[in-house]
N, C-alpha and C positions, 0 to 999 in steps of 0.2 A: 647163300650167304655172300655178303659184299663187304669190301673194305675200301675206304678212301683215305688219302693222306695229304696233309698240308704241313710243311715244315717238320717239326718234331712230333706232331700230334697224329695219332691214328684214331680212326672212328670205324668200328666194325659192327656189322650185324651178324651175331653168332648163332641166332636161332630165330624162330618166328617172332618171339616176344622179347628177346634180349639183345642188348647192344653193349659193346665194350669200348671204352675210350682210354688211351694210353698216352702218357708223355713222360719224358725224362727231364727233370729240372736240375739246374745247376745250383743245388742247395742241399745241405745235409737233411737227413730224414726227420730229425726232431723239429727242424725249422718248418719243413713242409707240413708236418702233422699239426704244428701250432697254427700255421696259416689257415688250416682247414677246420679248426676247432675253437678258435678264440674270436669272439665277436668283433673286436677292434680290427682284426685282420680280415675276417670274412667281409666286412663292409667295404673293403678296398678292392675286391676282385670278383665277387660272386655275381654273375649276370652279364648280359651283353654290355659292350662298351657304350657309354652314354647313359646307362641306367644308374639310379641312385638306390642303394640298399640300406634299409633300416633293419637292424637285428633287434627285433622286439623281445625276443626270448631265446636263450640257448643254453640248455642244461646238459652238458656233454657227459653223460653216464648212462649205463644200461637202465632203461626205463624213463630217462629224462626226455624232455620235449624241446622243440624249437619252433620259432615263428619268424619268417622273414617277410618284409614288404618291399617290393621294388616299385620305383616310380620311373616310368618311361619318359623319354624326351618330350613326348606329346602331352604329358601330364597324367596319363592313365596309370593306375596302380594295380599291382598284381601281388597277391599274398599267397604264401606257401607255408605249410606247417608239417610236422612229422614227429616221429618218436625214434630215439636211439635204442637199438636192440643189442648191439655189441660194441663195446669201446675198449680197445686193447692198445694203449699208447706204446710206442709210436707206430704200430704195425697195421692196424686194421680198424675200420669203422663199418657198421651196417646199420641202416636206418630206413625209414619210410619217408616218402614225400607226397604230399597231397596238395593239389592246386585248389584253393578255396571254392571257386565256382563249381568244382566237380568233386564233392566230398566223398563220393563212393568209389572213386578211381584212385588206386594207390600204386605208386611207383616204389619199387624196392631198389635201394642204392647200397652198393658195397664198394668201399675204397680200400685198396691195399697199397701199402707204402714199402717199397723194396729198397734197402740200402745197397747201392752199387759199390760202396767201398772207396770211392775217390771224391767224396764231397757232392756226389750226385744221387738223386733219388728217382726211381721209376714209380709213378702213381698209376694204378689200374683202377678205373672207375667202371663198375659193372651196373647196368641199369636194366631192370626187368619190369615190363609192364604187365598189367593184370588182364588186358584184353587187346585185341586187334584195333578196336575203335580208339582206345586210349593211345596206343602206339601211333596210329595214323594221325590223330589229332595233334600230338606233340611234334611229329615230323613236319606236318604241314604248317605248324606255327613257328617253325625255324629252330627246332631243338638243336640240330647239329651246329648251325651257325652260332647260336648263342653259347653252346658249350665250348666251341673253339675259341670264341672271344674271351670267355671266362678264363680259359687256360692261358691265353696270351696275357691277360691282366694279372693272373696269378704269378706267371714268370716275372713280370715287371715288379710286382710287389715283393717277391722273394729277393730280387736284386736290391730293392730299397732296404729291406730288412737286414741285408748283409753288409752293404757298403753305402747306405744313404741314411737320410732322416726323413721323417714323415710328420707333417703338421696339419691339423684339421680344425676348422671352426665352422659353426653355423651362425650366420649373421641374419638379423631381422632387416633385410634390405633386399630389393630386387636385384636379379643377377646383372642386368645392364649397369646398374649403379656401381655394384662391386667391381665389375670389370673396368669401369671408368676410373675407379680409384687407383687401379694398377697401371693404367696406361696414359694418364694425363699428368704431365710434369707438375703443374701447380698443386695437384692433390698428393702425388707421391712424395713430394718434398716435405710434406707436413706430417707424415706418419712412418715413413720407411726407417727401419733400423731399431736396435734395442733402446731401452729407456735412456733418456739423456742425450741421444744423438740428434744432430740436425744434418741437413743435406743441402748441397749446392748441385743443381742439375745443369750439366754443361750441354748435353744433347740427349734427345729421346725420340727415336724414329721407330715407331712400333709397326714393323712389317718384317717379313722374313728377310734376313740379311741386314736389317736395320740395327743401328747401335744405340746403346744407352750408356752414356758416360756421366759419372757423378762422383762427387767427393762427400764421404761421410765425415762429419766433424764430431769427434768423440768428446765426452764431457771433461776429459783430461787435457783437452786442447790438441790432441793428436789428430791429424787428417789421414783418411784412408781412401785413396783413389780407387774407384771400381769401374770395371768395363764389362758390359753385357752385350752379346750379340743374339738377337732373336732368331730362332730357327723355325718356329711355327707360331702363327697368330690366327686363331679361329675365334672371331668375335661372336658371342660373348662366352665361349665355352672353354678355351684352352690356350695357354701360352707355354712355349718351350723355348729355353734360352741357355746359352753357355755363359757362365759368370766367372770372371777372372778378377784378380786383384793385382795391381802393379806392385804392391808391397810384397806379395807372396804368391807367385804363380802355382806353387804346389798345392795351394788351397782351392784351386779352380774346381768347378763342379757343373753338372748339368741340372738345370731347374725345370720342373714341370708343375704348372699350376692349372688346376681344373676348377671350373665354376659350374656347379650343378644346382638347378632350380628345384628346391624341395617343394615349394608352392609359389604363387606369384609374388609373395612378399618375403620369402626366406631363401637364402643361398647357402649351400654347403661348399666351402672352399677347401680344397686339398692342395697342399704344397709339398712336393718331393724334392729333395736335393740328392743327387747321385754323384758320388766321388769316384775317382779312378780305382781305388782299392779300399778294402776295409781298413788298412793301416792309415791311409790318408784321412779317412772319416774319423778314426780315433784321435789322430794328431790334431785335426781341426777342433774337435770337441775339447781336447785337453788344453790346447793353446789359446783358443778363441771362445770357448764356451758357446759353441754354435747352436746347440739345442736350446739352451736358455735364451739366447738371442733371438732365435726364430720364434719362440713362443711369445716373447715380449713384443716382437714386431707385429704379430697378428693381433695381440691384445691392443696395441696402439691403433691398428686398423679398425678394430671394433669400436674403440672409443671415438675415433674420428667419424666413423660412419653413422653412429647413433643419431646425432642431431640432423644429419642430412637425409636420413631415411624416414623421418617423421612426416 
């Protein structure tokens, strides 16, 4: 039996056919259980980084079934399905998992959620293969790496669930075009912000460490100076930035925008805003209606993109 460890995640082989993966998450048990059983959350973290997950079906009850379809960065798709055998919220799940190309090979998965009593949860993921051939095939395909990346993505998503906001849209436009809409001043000025807002772009230097300074002009005549510093720029996949406001530094947040290609003509855009604390997130929503504003902003982007993508 062997054990390897990276950060807070352990990955152990406990018998010839069984592996156990364990991680402690900084989130209450109910929240972790929800992230593992609700399609809107599963789509944000299940699978290796860079993969896009479509939850085609997820009926979380004893006897219910699920079906996931992953799209890899190279365009290949991988489908999985299975049946839930035990569902005991928020403590335990047991299910099967079958990779579509190998319908006779069944992986049994058991998830245990332990409440550590301090706002943290230990999740224990036990995976049992039905044969040595299945085990070796999964290991050689990168099972451990993919599982570790999934857990990292789950930790990030749990942070967003607690002190951030999540916005997602699928646009009928190529990924390069959607990325350009976010990073070209003459385009951004025409769609950024909630309904009724206009923008004056003072500077936009899209590179790590580069600054984006702009003024949002509200429909009531009030001006809102904004200042963004880009931290990561990976064209056309990802933007990470720190967003501040000269009017209210308390409302500053970290933004993460990912651009995933669903097919050559469709892009799934995910925008996360992460505030310093849950209290700040609640204040921003209460005072600035940030969630409504974020949804309106992406709606405006969709309307702006539509004629350009034809």
